[in-house]
RONU-937739 format. One record per residue: residue in three letters; x, z, y of N, C-alpha, C in turn. Coordinates in Angstrom, 1 decimal, padded with zeros to 4 digits. Atoms other than C-alpha are relative to their C-alpha. Last residue first. Example, Ala and Ser with C-alpha at 12.3 -4.5 7.8 and 13.67 -1.06 7.14 Angstrom:
residues 2
R  rest     n_u     n_w     n_v    ca_u    ca_w    ca_v     c_u     c_w     c_v
R   SER  -000.9   000.0  -001.1   013.7   007.1  -001.1  -000.8   000.8   001.1
R   ALA   000.9   000.0  -001.2   012.3   007.8  -004.5   000.9   000.0   001.2
END
This chain:
residues 263
R  rest     n_u     n_w     n_v    ca_u    ca_w    ca_v     c_u     c_w     c_v
R   UNK   001.2   000.3   000.2  -034.3  -004.2  -007.7  -000.5  -001.3   000.8
R   UNK   000.6   000.8  -001.2  -030.7  -003.6  -007.9  -001.5  -000.5  -000.5
R   UNK  -000.2   001.4   000.0  -030.1  -001.0  -010.6  -000.6  -000.6   001.2
R   UNK   001.1   000.7  -000.7  -030.1   002.8  -009.7   000.3  -001.5   000.0
R   UNK   000.6   000.7   001.0  -027.8   005.0  -011.8  -001.4  -000.8   000.3
R   UNK   001.3  -000.6   000.2  -027.2   007.3  -008.8  -000.8  -000.8  -001.2
R   UNK   000.0  -001.5   000.0  -023.5   006.8  -008.7  -001.5   000.5  -000.4
R   UNK  -000.7  -000.4   001.2  -023.8   003.0  -009.8   000.0   001.6   000.0
R   UNK   001.0   000.3   001.1  -026.4   002.3  -007.1   000.5   000.5  -001.3
R   UNK   001.0  -001.1  -000.2  -024.2   004.1  -004.5  -000.9  -000.3  -001.2
R   UNK  -000.5  -001.3   000.5  -021.3   001.8  -005.7  -001.0   001.1   000.1
R   UNK  -000.2   000.1   001.6  -023.4  -001.3  -005.2   000.5   001.1  -000.6
R   UNK   001.3  -000.1   000.5  -024.2   000.0  -001.6   000.0  -000.1  -001.5
R   UNK   000.2  -001.3  -000.2  -020.4   000.2  -001.0  -001.5   000.4  -000.5
R   UNK  -000.5  -000.6   001.2  -020.0  -003.3  -002.4  -000.1   001.5   000.1
R   UNK   000.8   000.5   001.2  -022.5  -004.6   000.2   000.5   000.7  -001.2
R   UNK   001.3  -000.7   000.1  -020.9  -002.5   002.9  -000.7  -000.3  -001.2
R   UNK   000.5   000.3   001.3  -017.4  -003.8   002.3  -001.2   000.6  -000.2
R   UNK   000.0   001.6   000.1  -015.8  -004.0   005.8  -000.7  -000.5  -001.2
R   UNK  -000.4   000.6   001.4  -016.6  -000.3   006.4  -000.2  -001.5   000.1
R   UNK  -000.5   001.3  -000.2  -016.9   000.6   010.1   000.5  -000.6  -001.3
R   UNK   000.7   000.7  -001.0  -019.3   003.6   009.7   000.6  -001.5   000.2
R   UNK  -000.9  -000.1  -001.3  -017.8   004.9   006.6  -000.7  -001.0   000.8
R   UNK  -000.7   001.3  -000.3  -020.5   005.1   003.8   000.6   000.1   001.3
R   UNK   000.6   000.7  -001.0  -021.6   008.6   002.5   000.9  -001.3   000.3
R   UNK  -000.7   001.3  -000.2  -021.2   010.8  -000.5  -000.7  -000.7   001.2
R   UNK   000.8   001.0  -000.6  -021.9   014.5  -000.8   000.7  -001.3   000.3
R   UNK  -000.7   001.2  -000.3  -020.6   017.2  -003.1  -001.1  -001.0   000.6
R   UNK   001.0   001.0   000.4  -022.2   020.7  -002.8   000.6  -001.4   000.3
R   UNK  -000.8   000.8   001.0  -019.3   023.1  -002.0  -000.7  -001.3  -000.6
R   UNK  -001.2   000.6  -000.6  -020.6   024.4   001.3   000.8  -000.8  -001.0
R   UNK   000.4   001.1  -000.9  -024.0   025.0  -000.2   001.2  -000.7   000.5
R   UNK   000.6  -000.6  -001.2  -022.5   027.1  -003.0  -000.4  -001.2   000.8
R   UNK  -000.8   000.3  -001.2  -022.1   025.4  -006.5  -000.8   000.7   001.3
R   UNK   000.2  -001.2  -000.9  -023.3   026.9  -009.7   000.8  -000.3   001.2
R   UNK   001.4  -000.1   000.0  -023.5   023.8  -012.2  -000.5   001.2   001.0
R   UNK   000.8   001.0  -001.0  -020.1   022.6  -011.2  -001.4   000.2   000.0
R   UNK   001.5  -000.1   000.4  -018.5   025.8  -012.7  -000.8  -000.9   000.9
R   UNK   000.1  -000.9   001.1  -014.6   025.5  -012.9  -001.5   000.2  -000.4
R   UNK   000.8  -001.3  -000.1  -014.7   022.6  -010.5  -000.1   000.8  -001.2
R   UNK  -000.3  -000.6  -001.3  -012.3   019.6  -010.1  -000.8   001.4   000.2
R   UNK  -001.5   000.2  -000.3  -011.9   017.9  -013.6   000.3   000.9   001.3
R   UNK  -000.7  -001.1   000.6  -015.4   019.5  -014.5   001.6  -000.2   000.2
R   UNK  -000.2  -001.1  -000.8  -017.0   017.3  -012.0   000.9   001.1  -000.6
R   UNK  -001.4  -000.2  -000.6  -016.5   014.1  -013.8   000.3   001.3   000.6
R   UNK  -001.1   000.5   000.8  -019.4   013.7  -016.2   001.3   000.3   000.5
R   UNK   000.0  -000.7   001.2  -022.0   015.8  -014.4   001.2  -000.3  -001.0
R   UNK  -000.6  -001.3  -000.4  -021.1   014.3  -011.1   000.1   000.9  -001.3
R   UNK  -001.2   000.0  -000.4  -021.8   010.9  -012.5   000.8   001.3   000.2
R   UNK  -000.8   000.2   001.2  -024.8   011.8  -014.3   001.4  -000.1   000.3
R   UNK  -000.2   001.3   000.7  -026.3   012.8  -010.9   000.8   000.1  -001.3
R   UNK   001.0   000.2   001.1  -027.7   016.2  -009.8   000.1  -001.4  -000.7
R   UNK  -000.2  -000.8   001.1  -024.5   017.1  -007.8  -001.0   000.0  -001.1
R   UNK  -000.4   000.6   001.2  -024.3   014.1  -005.6  -000.3   000.9  -001.3
R   UNK  -000.6  -001.0   000.9  -026.0   014.9  -002.3   000.2  -000.5  -001.4
R   UNK   001.0  -000.3   001.1  -026.6   011.9  -000.1   000.7   000.9  -001.0
R   UNK  -000.5  -000.2   001.1  -024.9   011.2   003.4  -001.1   000.3  -001.1
R   UNK  -001.5   000.3   000.0  -025.3   010.5   007.0   000.5   000.1  -001.4
R   UNK  -000.3  -000.1   001.4  -029.2   010.5   007.3   001.5  -000.6   000.0
R   UNK  -000.1   001.2   000.7  -029.2   011.1   011.1   000.1   000.3  -001.5
R   UNK  -000.4   000.0   001.4  -030.1   014.1   013.3  -000.2  -001.4  -000.7
R   UNK   001.0   000.4   001.0  -030.4   013.6   017.1   000.5   000.1  -001.5
R   UNK   000.3   001.4   000.2  -027.9   015.5   019.1  -001.0  -000.2  -001.0
R   UNK   001.4   000.2  -000.3  -027.9   019.2   019.9  -000.5  -001.4  -000.1
R   UNK   000.5   001.5   000.0  -024.9   020.4   018.2  -001.4  -000.1   000.4
R   UNK   001.0   000.1  -001.1  -023.9   024.0   019.0  -000.5  -001.4   000.2
R   UNK   001.0  -001.2   000.2  -022.1   025.0   015.8  -001.0  -000.1   001.1
R   UNK   000.9   000.2   001.1  -020.4   021.5   015.9  -001.1   001.1  -000.4
R   UNK  -000.5  -000.6   001.3  -019.1   022.1   019.3  -000.9  -000.1  -001.1
R   UNK   000.6  -001.2   000.5  -020.1   019.9   022.3   000.6   000.4  -001.4
R   UNK  -001.0  -001.1   000.6  -017.5   017.7   023.8  -000.8   001.1  -000.6
R   UNK  -001.1  -000.5  -000.9  -019.4   014.5   024.4   000.8   001.0  -000.6
R   UNK   000.3   000.5  -001.4  -022.4   014.3   022.1   001.0   000.6   000.9
R   UNK  -000.6  -000.6  -001.2  -021.1   014.6   018.5  -000.6  -000.7   001.2
R   UNK  -001.4   000.7  -000.5  -023.2   013.1   015.7   000.3   000.7   001.4
R   UNK  -000.2   000.6  -001.4  -025.9   015.4   014.2   001.3  -000.8   000.1
R   UNK  -000.8  -000.7  -001.0  -026.6   015.9   010.5   000.0  -000.7   001.2
R   UNK   000.3   000.3  -001.5  -029.0   015.0   007.7   001.1   000.8   000.7
R   UNK  -000.7  -001.1  -000.7  -028.0   015.0   003.9  -000.1  -000.5   001.5
R   UNK  -000.8   000.3  -001.3  -030.4   013.0   001.9   000.6   001.1   000.6
R   UNK  -001.3  -000.5   000.0  -031.3   014.1  -001.6   000.8  -000.3   001.2
R   UNK   000.0  -001.6   000.2  -035.1   013.9  -001.4   001.5   000.6   000.0
R   UNK   000.4  -000.7  -001.2  -034.8   010.3   000.2   000.0   001.6  -000.2
R   UNK  -001.0  -001.2  -000.3  -032.9   009.0  -002.7  -000.4   000.8   001.1
R   UNK  -000.4  -000.7   001.2  -035.5   006.6  -004.4   000.9   001.2   000.1
R   UNK   001.2  -000.7   000.6  -037.2   005.6  -001.1   000.4   000.8  -001.2
R   UNK   000.6  -001.0  -001.0  -034.0   004.8   000.7  -001.1   000.9  -000.6
R   UNK  -000.9  -001.2   000.0  -032.5   003.1  -002.3  -000.5   001.1   000.9
R   UNK   000.2  -000.6   001.4  -035.6   000.7  -002.6   000.9   001.2   000.0
R   UNK   001.1  -000.8   000.0  -035.5   000.0   001.2  -000.2   000.8  -001.3
R   UNK   001.2   000.8   000.3  -031.9  -001.2   001.4  -001.2   001.0  -000.3
R   UNK   000.6   000.1   001.4  -029.6   001.4   002.8  -001.1  -001.1   000.0
R   UNK  -000.8   000.7   000.9  -027.4   000.7   006.0  -000.7  -000.2  -001.4
R   UNK  -000.2   001.3  -000.4  -029.7   001.6   008.8   000.6  -000.8  -000.9
R   UNK   001.3   000.4  -000.4  -031.2   004.8   007.5   000.1  -001.5   000.2
R   UNK   000.6   000.7   001.1  -027.8   005.4   005.9  -001.4  -000.6   000.2
R   UNK   001.5  -000.4   000.4  -026.5   006.1   009.4  -000.4  -000.8  -001.2
R   UNK   001.1   000.8  -000.5  -022.6   005.5   009.2  -001.4   000.6  -000.3
R   UNK   000.9   000.6   001.0  -020.0   008.0   008.8  -001.1  -000.7   000.6
R   UNK  -000.7   000.9   001.0  -016.9   008.6   010.9  -000.9  -000.7  -000.9
R   UNK   000.3   001.4   000.0  -019.0   009.8   014.0   000.7  -000.9  -001.0
R   UNK  -000.9   000.7  -000.8  -017.4   013.2   014.6  -000.2  -001.6   000.1
R   UNK   000.2  -000.3  -001.2  -020.3   015.1   013.2   000.9  -000.7   001.0
R   UNK   001.3   000.5  -000.5  -020.5   013.4   010.0  -000.1   000.2   001.5
R   UNK  -000.1   001.5  -000.1  -016.8   013.9   009.4  -001.4  -000.6   000.4
R   UNK  -000.9   000.2  -001.1  -017.2   017.7   010.0   000.2  -001.5   000.2
R   UNK   000.9  -000.2  -001.1  -020.3   017.8   007.7   001.0  -000.2   001.3
R   UNK   000.8   001.2  -000.3  -018.4   016.3   004.9  -000.6   000.1   001.4
R   UNK  -000.8   000.9  -000.5  -015.8   019.0   004.8  -000.8  -001.3   000.6
R   UNK  -000.9  -000.6  -001.2  -018.0   021.9   004.4   000.8  -000.9   000.6
R   UNK   000.8  -000.1  -001.2  -020.5   019.7   002.3   000.8   000.5   001.2
R   UNK   000.8  -001.1  -000.1  -017.7   018.9  -000.2  -000.8   000.1   001.3
R   UNK  -000.6  -001.3  -000.3  -016.4   015.4   000.0  -000.9   001.2  -000.2
R   UNK   000.7  -001.0   000.8  -017.1   011.7  -000.9   000.8   001.4   000.1
R   UNK  -000.6  -001.1  -000.3  -016.3   008.9   001.6  -000.9   001.1  -000.8
R   UNK   000.7  -001.2   000.4  -016.9   005.4   000.7   000.7   001.2   000.1
R   UNK   001.6   000.3   000.1  -015.8   002.3   002.6  -000.6   001.2  -000.4
R   UNK   000.7  -001.0   000.9  -012.1   003.0   003.8  -001.5  -000.4   000.1
R   UNK  -000.6   000.0   001.4  -009.5   000.6   005.1  -000.8   000.9  -001.0
R   UNK   000.9   000.7   000.9  -011.1  -000.2   008.4   000.3  -000.1  -001.4
R   UNK  -000.5   001.3   000.5  -008.0   000.5   010.3  -001.0  -000.8  -000.8
R   UNK  -000.1   000.9  -001.1  -009.6   003.4   012.1   000.3  -001.4  -000.2
R   UNK   001.3   000.2  -000.5  -010.8   005.0   009.0   000.0  -001.0   001.1
R   UNK   000.5   001.1   000.9  -007.3   004.6   007.3  -001.4  -000.5   000.5
R   UNK  -000.7   001.3  -000.1  -005.8   006.3   010.4  -000.7  -001.1  -000.9
R   UNK   000.5   000.6  -001.3  -008.4   009.1   010.4   000.6  -001.4   000.1
R   UNK   001.4   000.4   000.4  -007.4   009.8   006.7  -000.6  -000.6   001.3
R   UNK  -000.3   001.1   000.9  -003.7   010.0   007.7  -001.4  -000.5  -000.4
R   UNK  -000.3   001.1  -000.8  -004.6   012.3   010.7   000.2  -001.2  -000.9
R   UNK   001.1   000.5  -000.9  -006.6   014.6   008.6   000.4  -001.2   000.8
R   UNK   000.9   000.6   000.8  -003.7   014.8   006.1  -001.2  -000.5   000.6
R   UNK  -000.6   001.2   000.4  -001.3   015.6   008.9  -000.8  -000.8  -001.0
R   UNK   000.2   001.0  -001.0  -003.5   018.1   010.7   000.5  -001.3  -000.6
R   UNK  -000.5   001.2   000.5  -003.9   020.6   007.9  -000.2  -001.2   000.9
R   UNK  -001.3   000.2  -000.1  -004.4   023.9   009.5   000.7  -001.3  -000.3
R   UNK  -000.6  -000.9  -000.9  -008.0   024.7   010.2   001.5  -000.2   000.3
R   UNK   000.5   000.4  -001.4  -009.8   021.9   008.5   000.6   000.9   001.0
R   UNK   000.5  -001.4  -000.4  -007.8   022.4   005.2  -000.3  -000.2   001.6
R   UNK  -000.1  -000.3  -001.5  -007.7   018.8   004.1  -000.5   001.4   000.2
R   UNK   000.4  -001.2  -000.1  -006.7   017.4   000.6   000.1   000.5   001.5
R   UNK   000.0  -000.7  -001.4  -006.3   013.8   000.3  -000.7   001.3  -000.2
R   UNK  -001.3  -000.6  -000.3  -005.0   012.4  -003.1  -000.2   000.8   001.3
R   UNK   000.3  -001.4   000.2  -008.2   011.3  -004.9   001.2   000.9   000.5
R   UNK  -001.1  -000.8  -000.5  -008.1   007.6  -004.0  -000.5   001.5   000.0
R   UNK   000.6  -001.3  -000.1  -010.2   005.1  -005.8   001.0   001.1   000.3
R   UNK  -001.0  -001.1  -000.2  -009.1   001.5  -005.0  -000.9   001.4   000.1
R   UNK   000.8  -001.1  -000.3  -010.8  -001.7  -006.1   000.9   001.3   000.0
R   UNK  -000.1  -001.3   000.7  -008.7  -004.8  -006.0  -000.9   001.0   000.4
R   UNK   000.9  -001.0  -000.4  -008.6  -008.5  -005.1   000.2   001.3  -000.9
R   UNK  -000.7  -001.0  -000.9  -005.8  -011.0  -005.3  -001.0   000.8   000.6
R   UNK  -001.4  -000.2   000.5  -006.9  -013.0  -008.4   000.7   001.0   001.0
R   UNK  -000.8   001.2  -000.1  -010.6  -012.4  -007.7   001.5   000.3  -000.3
R   UNK  -001.0  -000.1  -001.0  -012.5  -009.2  -008.9   000.8  -001.4   000.0
R   UNK  -001.2   000.8   000.5  -015.7  -009.4  -010.7   000.9  -000.2   001.1
R   UNK  -000.9   000.4  -001.0  -018.3  -006.7  -010.1   001.2  -000.7  -000.6
R   UNK  -000.3   001.4   000.0  -020.7  -006.5  -012.9   000.9  -000.7   001.1
R   UNK   000.3   000.8  -001.1  -021.9  -003.2  -011.6   000.0  -001.5  -000.2
R   UNK   001.5  -000.2  -000.3  -021.9  -001.2  -014.7  -000.4  -000.9   001.1
R   UNK   000.8   000.5   001.2  -018.5  -002.7  -016.0  -001.6   000.0   000.3
R   UNK  -000.2   001.5   000.1  -016.7  -002.4  -012.7  -000.9  -000.5  -001.1
R   UNK   000.6   000.7  -001.1  -018.1   001.1  -012.2   000.1  -001.4  -000.1
R   UNK   001.4  -000.2   000.2  -017.1   002.3  -015.7  -000.8  -000.7   001.2
R   UNK   000.3   000.9   001.2  -013.6   001.0  -015.2  -001.5  -000.1  -000.2
R   UNK  -000.2   001.4  -000.5  -013.2   002.6  -011.9  -000.5  -001.0  -001.0
R   UNK   001.1   000.3  -001.1  -014.6   005.9  -013.0   000.0  -001.4   000.4
R   UNK   001.3   000.2   000.6  -012.4   005.7  -016.1  -001.1  -000.2   000.9
R   UNK   000.0   001.2   000.8  -009.3   005.4  -014.0  -001.3  -000.4  -000.7
R   UNK   000.4   001.2  -000.9  -010.5   008.0  -011.7   000.2  -001.3  -000.6
R   UNK   001.3   000.1  -000.4  -010.6   010.7  -014.3  -000.4  -001.2   000.9
R   UNK   000.7   000.1   001.3  -007.4   010.3  -016.3  -001.5   000.0   000.4
R   UNK   000.2   001.5   000.3  -005.9   009.5  -012.8  -000.9  -000.1  -001.3
R   UNK  -001.1   000.6   000.6  -006.5   013.2  -011.8  -000.2  -001.5  -000.3
R   UNK   000.3   000.7   001.3  -009.4   014.1  -009.5   001.3  -000.6  -000.5
R   UNK  -001.3   000.5   000.5  -008.1   016.3  -006.6  -000.3  -000.5  -001.5
R   UNK   000.2   000.1   001.5  -011.5   016.6  -004.9   001.2  -000.5  -000.6
R   UNK   000.0  -001.4   000.5  -010.7   017.8  -001.3  -000.5   000.1  -001.4
R   UNK  -000.9  -000.9  -000.8  -011.5   014.2  -000.1  -000.3   001.5  -000.5
R   UNK   000.5  -001.4   000.4  -012.5   011.7  -002.7   000.8   001.0   000.8
R   UNK  -000.8  -001.3  -000.3  -011.9   008.5  -000.9  -000.7   001.2  -000.5
R   UNK   000.6  -001.3   000.2  -013.3   005.2  -002.3   000.9   001.1   000.2
R   UNK  -000.9  -001.2   000.1  -012.1   001.8  -001.3  -000.8   001.1   000.2
R   UNK   000.7  -001.3  -000.1  -014.0  -001.3  -002.2   001.0   001.1  -000.1
R   UNK   001.4   000.3  -000.1  -013.1  -005.0  -001.9  -000.7   001.3   000.0
R   UNK   000.7  -001.2   000.5  -009.4  -004.2  -001.3  -001.5  -000.2   000.2
R   UNK   001.2  -000.4  -000.7  -007.6  -007.6  -000.7  -000.7   001.2  -000.6
R   UNK   001.3  -000.3   000.8  -004.2  -008.0  -002.3  -001.0   000.6   001.0
R   UNK   000.2  -001.3   000.5  -001.7  -009.3   000.3  -001.3   000.1  -000.9
R   UNK   001.3  -000.5  -000.3  -000.7  -013.0   000.6  -000.2   001.4  -000.6
R   UNK   001.0   000.2   001.2   002.9  -013.5   000.5  -001.2   000.6   000.3
R   UNK   000.9   001.1  -000.2   004.6  -013.7   004.0  -000.9  -000.3  -001.2
R   UNK   000.6   000.2  -001.4   006.4  -010.5   004.5  -001.1  -001.0   000.0
R   UNK   001.0  -001.2  -000.4   007.0  -009.5   000.9  -000.7  -000.2   001.3
R   UNK   001.2  -000.1   000.9   008.2  -013.0  -000.1  -001.0   001.2   000.4
R   UNK   000.9   001.1  -000.3   010.4  -013.3   002.9  -001.2   000.0  -000.8
R   UNK   000.5  -000.3  -001.2   012.1  -010.1   002.1  -001.1  -001.0   000.4
R   UNK   000.9  -001.0   000.3   012.6  -011.0  -001.5  -000.7   000.5   001.2
R   UNK   001.1   000.5   000.6   014.0  -014.3  -000.6  -001.1   001.0  -000.2
R   UNK   000.8   000.7  -001.1   016.4  -012.6   001.9  -001.3  -000.6  -000.6
R   UNK   000.6  -000.9  -001.0   017.4  -010.2  -000.7  -000.7  -000.7   001.0
R   UNK   001.0  -000.7   000.7   018.0  -012.9  -003.4  -000.7   001.0   000.9
R   UNK   001.2   000.9   000.1   020.0  -015.0  -001.0  -001.1   000.6  -000.6
R   UNK   000.6   000.2  -001.3   022.3  -012.1  -000.2  -001.2  -000.8   000.0
R   UNK   000.7  -001.3  -000.5   022.8  -011.2  -003.8  -000.6  -000.2   001.3
R   UNK   001.3  -000.1   000.8   023.6  -014.9  -004.7  -000.7   001.1   000.4
R   UNK   000.9   000.9  -000.6   026.1  -015.1  -001.8  -001.3   000.0  -000.8
R   UNK   000.5  -000.6  -001.2   027.9  -011.9  -003.0  -001.0  -001.0   000.6
R   UNK   000.8  -001.0   000.4   028.1  -013.4  -006.5  -000.6   000.8   001.2
R   UNK   001.2   000.6   000.5   029.6  -016.5  -005.2  -001.0   001.0  -000.3
R   UNK   000.8   000.6  -001.1   032.1  -014.7  -003.0  -001.2  -000.6  -000.5
R   UNK   000.6  -001.1  -000.9   033.1  -012.4  -005.9  -000.7  -000.7   001.2
R   UNK   001.2  -000.7   000.7   033.5  -015.4  -008.5  -000.6   001.0   001.0
R   UNK   001.3   000.5  -000.3   035.6  -017.9  -006.2  -001.1   000.9  -000.7
R   UNK   000.3   000.7  -001.3   039.1  -016.9  -005.7  -001.4  -000.3   000.3
R   UNK  -000.7  -000.5  -001.0   040.3  -014.6  -008.6  -000.5  -000.5   001.4
R   UNK   000.4  -001.3  -000.2   037.6  -015.5  -011.1   000.7   000.7   001.2
R   UNK   001.5  -000.1  -000.4   037.9  -019.2  -010.5  -000.4   001.5   000.3
R   UNK  -000.1   000.3  -001.4   041.8  -019.0  -010.8  -001.5   000.2   000.6
R   UNK  -000.5  -001.1  -000.8   041.5  -017.1  -014.0   000.1  -000.3   001.5
R   UNK   000.8  -001.2   000.0   039.1  -019.5  -015.5   000.5   001.1   000.8
R   UNK   001.2   000.3  -000.9   041.1  -022.5  -014.4  -000.9   001.1   000.0
R   UNK  -000.6   000.1  -001.4   044.3  -021.1  -016.0  -001.2  -000.1   001.0
R   UNK  -000.2  -001.5  -000.3   042.4  -020.2  -019.3   000.5  -000.1   001.6
R   UNK   001.4  -000.7  -000.4   041.2  -023.8  -019.4   000.0   001.4   000.4
R   UNK   000.7  -000.7   000.9   044.9  -025.0  -019.4  -001.5   000.4   000.4
R   UNK  -000.1   000.7   001.3   046.8  -027.7  -017.5  -000.9   000.7  -001.0
R   UNK  -000.2  -001.2   000.9   045.9  -026.7  -013.9  -000.1  -000.8  -001.5
R   UNK  -001.4  -000.2   000.3   046.7  -029.8  -011.7   000.1   001.2  -001.1
R   UNK  -000.5   001.1   000.8   043.0  -030.9  -011.9   001.4   000.2  -000.4
R   UNK   000.7  -000.2   001.5   041.7  -027.5  -010.7   000.7  -001.1  -001.0
R   UNK  -000.7  -001.1   000.6   044.1  -027.7  -007.6  -000.4   000.2  -001.6
R   UNK  -001.4   000.2   000.4   043.0  -031.2  -006.9   000.7   001.2  -000.7
R   UNK   000.1   000.8   001.1   039.3  -030.2  -007.1   001.4  -000.4  -000.5
R   UNK   000.3  -000.9   001.1   039.9  -027.2  -004.8   000.0  -001.0  -001.3
R   UNK   001.5  -000.4   000.2   041.3  -029.6  -002.3   000.0   000.9  -001.3
R   UNK   000.7   000.5   001.3   045.1  -029.6  -001.6  -001.5   000.5   000.0
R   UNK   001.0  -000.8   000.6   046.5  -029.3   001.9  -000.7  -000.6  -001.2
R   UNK   001.2   000.7   000.3   049.7  -031.3   002.5  -000.9   001.0  -000.6
R   UNK   000.3   000.2   001.4   052.5  -029.2   004.0  -001.4  -000.6  -000.2
R   UNK   001.4  -000.2   000.3   053.5  -029.9   007.7  -000.2  -000.3  -001.6
R   UNK   000.7   001.2   000.4   057.4  -029.9   008.0  -001.5   000.5  -000.5
R   UNK   001.1   000.3  -000.9   058.6  -026.8   009.7  -000.9  -001.2  -000.3
R   UNK   001.0  -001.2   000.0   060.7  -025.5   007.0  -001.2  -000.4   000.8
R   UNK   001.0   000.2   001.1   062.3  -028.9   006.6  -000.9   001.1  -000.2
R   UNK   001.2   000.8  -000.4   063.8  -028.6   010.0  -001.1  -000.2  -001.1
R   UNK   001.0  -001.0  -000.7   066.1  -025.8   008.9  -001.3  -000.9   000.4
R   UNK   000.5  -000.9   001.1   067.9  -028.1   006.3  -001.1   001.0   000.7
R   UNK   001.0   000.8   001.0   068.3  -030.9   008.8  -000.6   001.0  -001.0
R   UNK   001.2   000.4  -000.8   069.7  -028.4   011.5  -001.1  -000.7  -000.9
R   UNK   000.8  -001.2  -000.2   072.2  -026.9   009.0  -001.2  -000.3   000.8
R   UNK   000.5  -000.3   001.3   073.4  -030.4   008.0  -000.8   001.3   000.1
R   UNK   001.2   000.9   000.3   073.7  -031.6   011.6  -000.5   000.5  -001.3
R   UNK   001.2  -000.3  -000.6   075.7  -028.5   012.4  -001.2  -000.9  -000.2
R   UNK   000.5  -001.3   000.4   078.2  -029.0   009.7  -001.4   000.4   000.6
R   UNK   000.7   000.3   001.2   078.6  -032.7   010.4  -000.5   001.3  -000.5
R   UNK   001.3   000.6  -000.2   079.2  -031.8   014.0  -000.7  -000.3  -001.2
R   UNK   001.1  -001.0  -000.7   081.7  -029.2   013.1  -001.4  -000.6   000.2
R   UNK   000.4  -001.0   001.0   083.6  -031.5   010.7  -001.2   000.9   000.6
R   UNK   001.0   000.7   001.1   083.5  -034.4   013.2  -000.5   001.0  -001.0
R   UNK   001.3   000.3  -000.8   085.0  -031.9   015.8  -001.1  -000.7  -000.9
R   UNK   000.7  -001.3  -000.3   087.6  -030.8   013.4  -001.4  -000.1   000.6
R   UNK   000.6  -000.2   001.4   088.4  -034.4   012.5  -000.7   001.3   000.0
R   UNK   001.1   000.7   000.2   088.8  -035.1   016.2  -000.6   000.3  -001.3
R   UNK   001.2  -000.5  -000.7   091.1  -032.3   016.6  -001.2  -000.7  -000.2
END
């Protein structure tokens, strides 16, 4: 009997010892130790691809996105030193690019590293139905992002009436006023809620007709089938936006348009 008990005890003890080994804490190996135990280079490469490559690539992509966002938000923006809007004149870039280059060369305007000149001919406004384009243009004006406004008389007079355009009597230097007085466009500015057809306010010099200039003769063919025979409502007029931040450059642009050098 004692032998059997000893045998049972021995058997139980053996089973307990074997089971206890399962619960023993295993030593955690570092990545360096794992790599050092690998005998071949191909094993190390396979291990790296399996456990480290994807997380590393994901980390690089996330960092690149964050850096790009931070650069976009905090990097200095290019400053526009002259913004010209051609409204209802859909000049293609093959016209506006030479305009810009010719203006820069003629005026001697030198741009800094983060400065630009913008000629925009993408705005078309039907005054009775197109509210989105009119709103977008108004937003640029309110944000002081526009300097020069060029449009047919039918469109120009609406923006003269609502106070968008500045009085050239106050803006122009005396030599330009004298030289261009015969081409001045006069119009009233809105008083309270009066209609444009019933305007009673004082007339101001708010624009200058462009059709007799070399500039218009050169480029009008891109937007008019017969630029030499325009109705009054189609005659092109240029003005300076009332809250322009770049009035000096705007005046320089007027000198370019009318081929009048600074005296």
